[in-house]
Wavefront OBJ file of the C-alpha trace (Angstrom):
o trace
v 81.856 121.217 106.460
v 78.748 119.758 104.813
v 78.857 116.730 107.175
v 78.992 119.022 110.197
v 75.998 120.968 109.029
v 74.107 117.758 108.301
v 75.063 116.296 111.635
v 74.018 119.494 113.442
v 70.670 119.489 111.638
v 70.097 115.831 112.388
v 70.948 116.146 116.081
v 68.723 119.248 116.444
v 65.909 117.404 114.756
v 66.282 114.443 117.126
v 66.323 116.829 120.067
v 63.045 118.290 118.817
v 61.613 114.796 118.256
v 62.480 113.848 121.853
v 60.942 117.092 123.131
v 57.786 116.219 121.204
v 57.779 112.716 122.610
v 57.996 114.153 126.111
v 55.070 116.425 125.338
v 53.128 113.459 123.944
v 53.553 111.406 127.058
v 52.662 114.291 129.367
v 49.466 114.768 127.319
v 48.759 111.023 127.487
v 49.134 111.102 131.262
v 46.722 114.087 131.525
v 44.229 112.274 129.275
v 44.286 109.078 131.341
v 41.198 107.963 133.176
v 40.687 105.052 135.499
v 42.714 103.597 138.290
v 45.247 101.473 136.493
v 48.651 103.003 137.219
v 50.752 100.697 134.999
v 50.421 102.960 131.957
v 51.133 106.001 134.128
v 54.409 104.510 135.370
v 55.349 103.406 131.893
v 54.624 106.840 130.381
v 56.752 108.515 133.034
v 59.600 106.133 132.216
v 59.265 107.144 128.510
v 59.504 110.830 129.524
v 62.667 110.140 131.495
v 64.102 108.143 128.597
v 63.588 111.059 126.122
v 65.017 113.537 128.577
v 68.190 111.397 128.789
v 68.407 111.115 124.977
v 67.865 114.844 124.608
v 70.707 115.498 127.064
v 73.026 113.120 125.141
v 72.228 114.840 121.870
v 72.701 118.313 123.328
v 76.047 117.269 124.828
v 77.172 115.900 121.503
v 76.329 119.209 119.806
v 78.284 121.112 122.469
v 81.230 118.833 121.925
v 81.043 119.686 118.240
v 81.310 123.361 119.164
v 77.683 124.307 118.484
v 74.688 125.058 120.659
v 71.481 123.069 120.366
v 68.905 124.910 118.286
v 65.864 122.723 117.804
v 63.670 125.768 117.214
v 65.311 126.797 113.922
v 63.009 126.777 110.924
v 64.490 123.807 109.110
v 64.192 121.640 112.229
v 60.663 122.811 112.930
v 59.690 122.133 109.332
v 60.884 118.509 109.579
v 58.790 117.825 112.684
v 55.827 120.169 112.280
v 52.241 119.054 111.561
v 52.872 115.379 112.360
v 51.546 115.795 115.895
v 48.369 117.883 115.723
v 45.751 115.439 114.515
v 47.317 112.442 116.247
v 47.645 114.132 119.629
v 44.051 115.204 119.492
v 42.964 111.611 119.261
v 44.970 110.408 122.256
v 42.110 110.955 124.682
v 39.820 108.833 122.473
v 42.223 106.012 121.591
v 45.326 105.265 123.606
v 46.598 102.942 120.886
v 47.194 106.050 118.783
v 50.065 106.745 121.173
v 52.002 103.919 119.533
v 51.102 105.079 116.045
v 52.316 108.581 116.882
v 55.554 107.348 118.341
v 56.196 105.095 115.377
v 55.314 107.775 112.882
v 57.580 110.452 114.280
v 60.218 109.044 116.559
v 61.245 105.941 114.687
v 61.111 107.466 111.220
v 63.298 110.356 112.424
v 65.834 107.964 113.835
v 65.761 105.763 110.778
v 66.349 108.761 108.580
v 69.213 109.928 110.736
v 70.780 106.433 110.590
v 70.561 106.419 106.805
v 72.916 109.403 106.593
v 76.702 109.386 106.622
v 77.491 110.441 110.125
v 80.568 110.176 112.346
v 80.829 106.614 113.663
v 80.579 107.651 117.320
v 77.437 109.698 116.618
v 75.900 106.988 114.493
v 76.548 104.407 117.190
v 74.890 106.656 119.782
v 71.854 107.133 117.524
v 71.677 103.417 116.811
v 71.685 102.580 120.539
v 69.044 105.202 121.245
v 66.895 103.833 118.378
v 67.235 100.271 119.557
v 66.172 101.261 123.070
v 63.256 103.258 121.611
v 62.108 100.162 119.733
v 61.936 98.227 123.007
v 60.002 101.167 124.593
v 57.651 101.236 121.636
v 56.739 97.571 122.127
v 56.312 98.025 125.873
v 53.891 100.920 125.314
v 52.135 99.039 122.565
v 51.632 96.042 124.802
v 50.451 98.152 127.726
v 47.994 100.208 125.672
v 46.761 97.153 123.783
v 45.931 95.436 127.062
v 44.215 98.615 128.287
v 42.115 98.765 125.131
v 41.056 95.137 125.632
v 40.220 95.726 129.339
v 37.995 98.724 128.599
l 1 2 3 4 5 6 7 8 9 10 11 12 13 14 15 16 17 18 19 20 21 22 23 24 25 26 27 28 29 30 31 32 33 34 35 36 37 38 39 40 41 42 43 44 45 46 47 48 49 50 51 52 53 54 55 56 57 58 59 60 61 62 63 64 65 66 67 68 69 70 71 72 73 74 75 76 77 78 79 80 81 82 83 84 85 86 87 88 89 90 91 92 93 94 95 96 97 98 99 100 101 102 103 104 105 106 107 108 109 110 111 112 113 114 115 116 117 118 119 120 121 122 123 124 125 126 127 128 129 130 131 132 133 134 135 136 137 138 139 140 141 142 143 144 145 146 147 148 149 150
């Protein structure tokens, strides 16, 4: 039973993390200035990516016989307060976007992967994390180029 509770908490936390990532990229899009649409397209892809991961995580919870609940207090406590200061700086420094993503998203996945989870769930999380790493470097490269150009 303990593993199920841990797995449920982990999956709910990752749903919340992906929700926050979606919010982060929406805010980054709203904060964008200029005519270069490359970051805009990339940020929209990142939103779609997190929506897909969230759907996978929610489906996994449903298959386990539980409903997603990323608004419970323990989940909110794991994610809370990481975003505030960093999101406020997005409009001043696009590179912060990478720092935010690395601080929250990758640490959350690394923590989840350090736990003893069902092999199928662990494999899904590993695959999501590997794809998120690629996305991180894509965004980092795009925002670094933008910083140099401005």
